[in-house]
C-alpha positions in Angstrom: -14.6 0.2 -3.8 -11.0 0.6 -4.2 -8.9 1.4 -7.3 -5.4 1.4 -8.3 -3.7 4.6 -8.8 -0.3 5.2 -10.6 2.0 7.6 -8.7 5.2 7.5 -10.8 8.0 5.4 -12.0 9.7 2.9 -9.4 13.2 3.7 -10.7 14.8 6.7 -9.4 12.2 7.2 -6.5 13.6 8.0 -3.0 13.4 5.1 -0.6 11.0 7.2 1.5 8.6 9.6 -0.3 5.1 11.1 -0.2 2.6 11.6 -2.8 -1.0 13.0 -3.0 -3.8 10.8 -4.3 -7.0 12.9 -4.2 -7.2 14.1 -0.5 -4.9 11.4 0.7 -1.2 12.1 1.7 0.5 8.7 1.3 4.0 7.9 2.3 5.9 5.3 0.0 8.7 3.3 1.5 11.1 1.0 -0.2 12.1 -2.0 2.3 15.4 -3.6 2.6 14.3 -6.5 0.3 13.3 -4.1 -2.4 9.4 -4.4 -1.9 7.3 -1.3 -1.5 4.8 -0.3 1.2 2.3 2.6 1.5 0.8 4.3 4.5 -0.7 7.4 5.7 2.0 10.1 5.8 0.7 11.9 8.9 1.5 10.6 12.4 -1.7 9.7 14.2 -0.2 11.5 17.4 0.5 15.1 16.2 0.1 15.0 12.3 3.8 15.3 11.5 5.0 14.0 8.1 6.2 10.6 8.5 8.2 10.8 5.2 10.6 13.3 7.0 11.1 10.6 9.5 13.6 7.7 9.8 12.9 4.2 8.1 14.5 1.5 10.1 13.8 -1.8 8.6 10.1 -2.2 8.8 9.5 0.7 11.1 9.1 4.3 10.4 9.9 6.7 13.4 8.2 10.0 13.4 10.5 13.0 13.3 8.4 14.9 15.9 7.9 12.8 19.0 9.5 9.5 18.0 6.4 7.4 17.6 7.2 4.3 15.7 4.8 2.3 13.3 5.1 -1.1 11.5 5.0 0.2 8.0 3.6 -3.2 6.8 0.5 -3.4 9.1 0.3 0.2 10.5 0.5 -1.0 14.2 1.9 1.3 16.7 5.4 -0.1 18.0 6.2 2.9 20.3 4.1 5.8 21.6 3.2 8.4 22.3 0.8 7.5 19.3 -1.8 4.9 20.1 -3.8 4.9 16.9 -2.4 2.7 14.0 -1.8 4.0 10.6 -3.9 3.2 7.4 -1.7 1.0 5.0 -2.4 0.5 1.3 -1.4 -2.1 -1.1 1.4 -1.4 -3.6 2.2 -3.0 -6.9 4.7 -2.4 -9.8 3.1 -2.4 -13.2 5.3 -1.8 -16.2 7.9 0.0 -14.1 5.2 2.3 -12.5 4.2 2.3 -8.8 0.5 1.9 -8.2 -1.2 2.3 -4.7 -4.6 0.8 -4.1 -6.8 3.4 -2.4 -10.5 3.4 -1.3 
């Protein structure tokens, strides 16, 4: 069963940030269209924090070895990583960002 967890206000948040929800470290990213996405913060190749990487449109590029992932689907777009990222639903309720986690 999944539940929505508030992670803070939408206003004033960095376009690329990381939050802890229980044992999960989740990256939050604001896309060019103003929508939010959430995905595992650790690269599946070497566990580098993706929130330290470069957000390029709908891609996040790992700062350690340049693996790239689609932030909407988690799909690997460029190796050396080959395992996709977990992605999570995001919504804004009364100005607060909420992430749906298992």
